[in-house]
FIFIPA-785274 format. One line per 8 residues: number of its first residue (from 1); for each residue y, x, z of C-alpha. Coordinates in nm, 2 decimals, decimal comma. Example, Ala and Ser with C-alpha at 12.3 -4.5 7.8 and 13.67 -1.06 7.14 Angstrom:
<recs>
1) -0,45:1,23:0,78 ~ -0,11:1,37:0,71;
</recs>
This chain:
<recs>
1) 0,38:-1,12:1,99 ~ 0,29:-1,45:1,83 ~ 0,36:-1,54:1,47 ~ 0,34:-1,89:1,31 ~ 0,31:-1,84:0,94 ~ 0,40:-2,14:0,72 ~ 0,27:-2,02:0,38 ~ -0,02:-2,03:0,13;
9) 0,06:-1,68:0,00 ~ -0,25:-1,46:0,05 ~ -0,04:-1,14:0,02 ~ 0,20:-1,26:0,28 ~ -0,09:-1,35:0,51 ~ -0,24:-1,01:0,47 ~ 0,10:-0,85:0,55 ~ 0,13:-1,05:0,87;
17) -0,22:-0,95:0,97 ~ -0,14:-0,58:0,93 ~ 0,16:-0,62:1,15 ~ -0,02:-0,82:1,42 ~ -0,31:-0,56:1,43 ~ -0,06:-0,30:1,55 ~ 0,05:-0,52:1,84 ~ -0,19:-0,54:2,14;
25) -0,27:-0,91:2,21 ~ -0,08:-1,03:1,90 ~ -0,18:-1,34:1,71 ~ -0,10:-1,50:1,38 ~ -0,14:-1,87:1,33 ~ -0,15:-2,01:0,98 ~ 0,03:-2,34:0,90 ~ 0,02:-2,52:0,57;
33) 0,27:-2,80:0,64 ~ 0,64:-2,75:0,75 ~ 0,61:-3,05:0,98 ~ 0,33:-2,90:1,19 ~ 0,48:-2,75:1,51 ~ 0,44:-2,39:1,60 ~ 0,16:-2,31:1,85 ~ 0,41:-2,22:2,12;
41) 0,79:-2,22:2,17 ~ 0,79:-1,84:2,19 ~ 0,63:-1,80:1,84 ~ 0,82:-1,63:1,56 ~ 0,81:-1,88:1,28 ~ 0,79:-1,75:0,92 ~ 0,87:-2,02:0,66 ~ 0,78:-1,95:0,29;
49) 0,97:-2,17:0,05 ~ 0,66:-2,16:-0,18 ~ 0,51:-2,41:0,06 ~ 0,78:-2,66:0,01 ~ 1,15:-2,72:-0,09 ~ 1,42:-2,56:0,13 ~ 1,55:-2,91:0,22 ~ 1,21:-2,98:0,39;
57) 1,26:-2,71:0,65 ~ 1,23:-2,87:0,99 ~ 1,56:-2,85:1,18 ~ 1,41:-2,99:1,49 ~ 1,18:-2,69:1,53 ~ 1,33:-2,36:1,67 ~ 1,41:-2,23:1,32 ~ 1,74:-2,07:1,45;
65) 1,52:-1,78:1,56 ~ 1,28:-1,80:1,26 ~ 1,24:-1,62:0,93 ~ 1,27:-1,80:0,59 ~ 1,14:-1,63:0,27 ~ 1,30:-1,76:-0,05 ~ 1,33:-1,66:-0,41 ~ 1,65:-1,53:-0,56;
73) 1,70:-1,86:-0,75 ~ 1,71:-2,05:-0,42 ~ 2,00:-1,86:-0,27 ~ 2,26:-2,11:-0,36 ~ 2,06:-2,39:-0,18 ~ 1,99:-2,17:0,12 ~ 2,32:-2,03:0,22 ~ 2,48:-2,34:0,38;
81) 2,16:-2,47:0,54 ~ 2,07:-2,13:0,69 ~ 2,42:-2,06:0,83 ~ 2,38:-2,38:1,03 ~ 2,03:-2,30:1,14 ~ 2,09:-1,92:1,19 ~ 1,76:-1,82:1,05 ~ 1,69:-1,47:0,90;
89) 1,66:-1,49:0,52 ~ 1,43:-1,26:0,32 ~ 1,41:-1,25:-0,06 ~ 1,06:-1,25:-0,22 ~ 0,87:-1,03:-0,26 ~ 0,88:-0,90:0,09 ~ 0,76:-0,56:0,19 ~ 0,61:-0,46:0,53;
97) 0,91:-0,26:0,66 ~ 1,16:-0,54:0,58 ~ 0,93:-0,80:0,75 ~ 0,88:-0,59:1,06 ~ 1,26:-0,55:1,10 ~ 1,31:-0,93:1,06 ~ 1,04:-1,00:1,32 ~ 1,21:-0,77:1,57;
105) 1,54:-0,94:1,51 ~ 1,39:-1,28:1,55 ~ 1,23:-1,17:1,88 ~ 1,57:-1,05:2,00 ~ 1,73:-1,38:1,91 ~ 1,47:-1,58:2,11 ~ 1,52:-1,36:2,42 ~ 1,89:-1,36:2,43;
113) 2,00:-1,70:2,30 ~ 2,25:-1,84:2,55 ~ 2,35:-2,21:2,54 ~ 2,72:-2,15:2,53 ~ 2,96:-2,32:2,28 ~ 3,21:-2,05:2,34 ~ 2,98:-1,77:2,25 ~ 2,86:-1,95:1,94;
121) 3,21:-2,01:1,82 ~ 3,31:-1,65:1,87 ~ 3,02:-1,51:1,68 ~ 3,01:-1,77:1,39 ~ 3,23:-1,56:1,17 ~ 3,03:-1,24:1,24 ~ 2,70:-1,41:1,18 ~ 2,83:-1,54:0,85;
129) 2,94:-1,20:0,74 ~ 2,61:-1,04:0,84 ~ 2,41:-1,31:0,66 ~ 2,60:-1,26:0,34 ~ 2,58:-0,88:0,37 ~ 2,20:-0,91:0,42 ~ 2,16:-1,13:0,11 ~ 2,38:-0,89:-0,09;
137) 2,17:-0,59:0,02 ~ 1,85:-0,77:-0,08 ~ 2,01:-0,85:-0,42 ~ 2,10:-0,48:-0,46 ~ 1,74:-0,39:-0,37 ~ 1,61:-0,62:-0,64 ~ 1,86:-0,47:-0,89 ~ 1,73:-0,13:-0,80;
145) 1,38:-0,24:-0,88 ~ 1,49:-0,38:-1,22 ~ 1,67:-0,05:-1,30 ~ 1,35:0,14:-1,20 ~ 1,15:-0,08:-1,44 ~ 1,39:0,01:-1,73 ~ 1,37:0,38:-1,64 ~ 0,99:0,37:-1,63;
153) 0,99:0,20:-1,97 ~ 1,20:0,49:-2,11 ~ 0,97:0,75:-1,95 ~ 0,66:0,59:-2,11 ~ 0,78:0,65:-2,47 ~ 0,78:1,03:-2,46 ~ 0,46:1,03:-2,26 ~ 0,29:0,81:-2,51;
161) 0,40:1,04:-2,79 ~ 0,28:1,35:-2,61 ~ -0,06:1,18:-2,56 ~ -0,07:1,09:-2,92 ~ 0,00:1,45:-3,04 ~ -0,27:1,58:-2,81 ~ -0,51:1,33:-2,97 ~ -0,42:1,45:-3,32;
169) -0,49:1,81:-3,23 ~ -0,82:1,73:-3,05 ~ -0,94:1,52:-3,35 ~ -0,89:1,83:-3,57 ~ -0,65:1,65:-3,80 ~ -0,40:1,94:-3,78 ~ -0,65:2,22:-3,81 ~ -0,95:2,37:-3,64;
177) -0,93:2,47:-3,27 ~ -1,12:2,72:-3,07 ~ -1,32:2,61:-2,77 ~ -1,06:2,75:-2,53 ~ -0,78:2,57:-2,71 ~ -0,97:2,24:-2,70 ~ -1,04:2,27:-2,33 ~ -0,67:2,34:-2,26;
185) -0,56:2,04:-2,47 ~ -0,81:1,81:-2,30 ~ -0,66:1,91:-1,97 ~ -0,31:1,85:-2,10 ~ -0,41:1,51:-2,22 ~ -0,57:1,42:-1,89 ~ -0,25:1,53:-1,71 ~ -0,03:1,32:-1,94;
193) -0,25:1,02:-1,87 ~ -0,24:1,09:-1,50 ~ 0,14:1,11:-1,51 ~ 0,16:0,78:-1,71 ~ -0,05:0,61:-1,44 ~ 0,17:0,76:-1,16 ~ 0,49:0,64:-1,33 ~ 0,34:0,28:-1,35;
201) 0,22:0,28:-0,99 ~ 0,56:0,41:-0,87 ~ 0,71:0,08:-0,99 ~ 0,42:-0,12:-0,84 ~ 0,47:0,06:-0,51 ~ 0,85:0,00:-0,50 ~ 0,81:-0,37:-0,56 ~ 0,50:-0,43:-0,35;
209) 0,32:-0,60:-0,63 ~ 0,14:-0,52:-0,95 ~ 0,40:-0,62:-1,20 ~ 0,21:-0,58:-1,52 ~ -0,16:-0,55:-1,60 ~ -0,43:-0,62:-1,34 ~ -0,69:-0,34:-1,27 ~ -0,98:-0,31:-1,51;
217) -1,26:-0,38:-1,27 ~ -1,60:-0,27:-1,41 ~ -1,93:-0,16:-1,27 ~ -1,92:0,22:-1,29 ~ -2,00:0,56:-1,14 ~ -1,77:0,63:-0,85 ~ -1,92:0,98:-0,80 ~ -1,82:1,05:-1,16;
225) -1,46:0,96:-1,09 ~ -1,46:1,20:-0,79 ~ -1,61:1,48:-1,00 ~ -1,35:1,42:-1,28 ~ -1,07:1,45:-1,01 ~ -1,23:1,77:-0,89 ~ -1,24:1,91:-1,24 ~ -0,87:1,84:-1,28;
233) -0,78:2,00:-0,95 ~ -0,99:2,30:-1,03 ~ -0,70:2,53:-1,15 ~ -0,52:2,48:-0,82 ~ -0,83:2,55:-0,62 ~ -0,89:2,87:-0,82 ~ -0,53:2,98:-0,79 ~ -0,53:2,94:-0,41;
241) -0,89:3,07:-0,38 ~ -0,99:2,76:-0,19 ~ -1,36:2,73:-0,11 ~ -1,50:2,39:-0,22 ~ -1,81:2,23:-0,07 ~ -1,93:1,91:-0,26 ~ -2,22:1,69:-0,15 ~ -2,29:1,35:-0,30;
249) -2,57:1,10:-0,22 ~ -2,63:0,82:-0,47 ~ -2,49:0,47:-0,38 ~ -2,72:0,21:-0,24 ~ -2,58:-0,06:-0,47 ~ -2,35:-0,13:-0,76 ~ -1,98:-0,05:-0,73 ~ -1,71:-0,24:-0,92;
257) -1,38:-0,06:-0,97 ~ -1,10:0,05:-1,21 ~ -1,21:0,40:-1,31 ~ -0,86:0,53:-1,38 ~ -0,72:0,39:-1,06 ~ -1,00:0,54:-0,84 ~ -0,97:0,88:-1,02 ~ -0,60:0,88:-0,93;
265) -0,69:0,80:-0,57 ~ -0,91:1,10:-0,54 ~ -0,66:1,32:-0,73 ~ -0,39:1,23:-0,48 ~ -0,61:1,30:-0,18 ~ -0,74:1,63:-0,32 ~ -0,39:1,74:-0,42 ~ -0,27:1,67:-0,06;
273) -0,57:1,86:0,09 ~ -0,52:2,15:-0,16 ~ -0,15:2,18:-0,06 ~ -0,23:2,21:0,31 ~ -0,56:2,40:0,31 ~ -0,37:2,71:0,23 ~ -0,48:3,02:0,05 ~ -0,85:3,10:0,09;
281) -0,89:2,77:0,28 ~ -1,17:2,52:0,26 ~ -1,21:2,16:0,12 ~ -1,53:1,96:0,17 ~ -1,60:1,64:-0,04 ~ -1,89:1,43:0,09 ~ -2,00:1,09:-0,05 ~ -2,27:0,87:0,10;
289) -2,39:0,51:0,14 ~ -2,21:0,34:0,43 ~ -2,22:0,03:0,64 ~ -1,87:-0,13:0,66 ~ -1,83:-0,43:0,90 ~ -1,53:-0,64:0,80 ~ -1,38:-0,82:1,10 ~ -1,39:-1,20:1,07;
297) -1,02:-1,26:1,12 ~ -0,89:-0,94:0,97 ~ -0,92:-1,01:0,59 ~ -1,05:-0,75:0,34 ~ -0,85:-0,46:0,48 ~ -0,95:-0,50:0,85 ~ -1,12:-0,16:0,90 ~ -1,47:-0,06:0,99;
305) -1,72:0,00:1,27 ~ -1,96:0,27:1,17 ~ -2,33:0,24:1,24 ~ -2,49:0,59:1,17 ~ -2,83:0,47:1,25 ~ -2,83:0,16:1,03 ~ -3,12:0,12:0,80 ~ -3,07:0,17:0,42;
313) -3,10:-0,20:0,36 ~ -2,78:-0,26:0,56 ~ -2,56:-0,03:0,35 ~ -2,29:-0,25:0,19 ~ -2,05:0,01:0,06 ~ -2,00:0,37:-0,05 ~ -1,78:0,62:0,14 ~ -1,62:0,94:0,02;
321) -1,46:1,18:0,28 ~ -1,22:1,46:0,17 ~ -1,18:1,71:0,45 ~ -0,97:2,03:0,47 ~ -0,90:2,30:0,73 ~ -0,52:2,27:0,71 ~ -0,28:2,16:0,99 ~ -0,38:1,83:1,15;
329) -0,18:1,51:1,19 ~ -0,02:1,43:1,53 ~ -0,22:1,14:1,69 ~ 0,08:0,91:1,70 ~ 0,14:0,96:1,32 ~ -0,20:0,91:1,17 ~ -0,15:0,54:1,09 ~ 0,20:0,62:0,94;
337) 0,07:0,90:0,72 ~ 0,02:0,66:0,43 ~ 0,37:0,50:0,46 ~ 0,64:0,58:0,21 ~ 0,89:0,85:0,30 ~ 0,71:0,94:0,63 ~ 0,84:1,27:0,77 ~ 0,74:1,40:1,11;
345) 0,69:1,78:1,13 ~ 0,90:1,97:0,87 ~ 0,69:2,20:0,66 ~ 0,36:2,09:0,82 ~ 0,42:1,72:0,73 ~ 0,09:1,61:0,57 ~ 0,26:1,31:0,41 ~ 0,54:1,50:0,24;
353) 0,75:1,23:0,06 ~ 0,46:0,99:0,13 ~ 0,43:0,89:-0,24 ~ 0,08:1,03:-0,33 ~ -0,09:0,89:-0,01 ~ 0,11:0,56:-0,03 ~ -0,01:0,51:-0,39 ~ -0,37:0,59:-0,29;
361) -0,36:0,33:-0,02 ~ -0,21:0,07:-0,25 ~ -0,48:0,13:-0,52 ~ -0,77:0,12:-0,27 ~ -0,64:-0,21:-0,12 ~ -0,63:-0,36:-0,47 ~ -1,00:-0,29:-0,48 ~ -1,05:-0,47:-0,14;
369) -1,15:-0,13:0,00 ~ -1,04:0,07:0,30 ~ -0,87:0,41:0,33 ~ -0,77:0,60:0,65 ~ -0,72:0,94:0,79 ~ -0,91:1,12:1,08 ~ -0,74:1,42:1,22 ~ -0,71:1,66:1,52;
377) -0,40:1,87:1,54 ~ -0,59:2,20:1,53 ~ -0,90:2,10:1,34 ~ -0,78:1,98:1,00 ~ -0,78:1,64:0,84 ~ -1,03:1,41:0,67 ~ -0,92:1,13:0,43 ~ -1,18:0,85:0,41;
385) -1,22:0,60:0,13 ~ -1,47:0,31:0,14 ~ -1,55:0,08:-0,16 ~ -1,77:-0,22:-0,11 ~ -2,07:-0,30:-0,32 ~ -2,01:-0,55:-0,60 ~ -2,22:-0,83:-0,44 ~ -2,00:-0,80:-0,12;
393) -1,69:-0,90:-0,31 ~ -1,83:-1,22:-0,47;
</recs>
């Protein structure tokens, strides 16, 4: 598969790179001018209207089997032109699932186009109906996102109040507390703060973008974030009698990250492992300096090639592995485990509804880090998180 991407959008470029990496021999060529021809007649052309006005789209190129990404405000300009060109229209922002389907449809068009006036006339009406149905569905999807934003706003109010009441009690303004009461209230407050973050990232996950504040990146203690997550998960471990093995080595360099976001990542991964380790199971948490080689053409999320024997001076990141002895992930489902709503094996489905792991992946990628799973069906699962040293990101 060959993609010609006409866009300057870095997020869209990263999305295309993710799709191409799953296709053996696939390539993605970047174009910054609509007038530049695609690298080959068989390439799937993706045109982003952010690069230029809709009127500038080149009709002489094979855009009838291409994909055009536009904003909602441009729909009135697009409908007539796109019906003539028979392109696939996607509303911005575009998520990975929607783009993959559009690419498959575009490939089907290019394979089965027949130069027949009769066939074109017979299907004109059907194409028009399908195009308008596609646009309406995308409009409904955006309306759903807007409704979710309003619902999240309503949820934040009682959570903020609950957090405030916990603060009043902990400050002793409503009376003295025993040590046990203080410890319980601190856990309640941390759980409320965690729920508030989850509510916010649910909206970010559904829209594919961070809609409000940017992460608060600061130099910090990543081991401390992992230990705080372990502290919060402790009641579940104690209830299930899960044995915990924790080993941390100090990082070889400074790490820059959003403390709350990374704490949530470790909480989500630990919660998943705790759920599937079972009663009297085992969870191992190991952190150590790591060499992460970013592939030249893969962008910041390209993956890694481990070098166990590399000298200390070559360490450019820090890695934390969270392992358990629960059921493994089928080999053909490891990559999809972090997708939303992934279901593959009933009660043993390691992804569940996919939300916790999907949120963890989104937050790690915001940090220009890497997250993946390693699993054997009968030997448990390890979730791996790598965060680059601060100097590697500048």
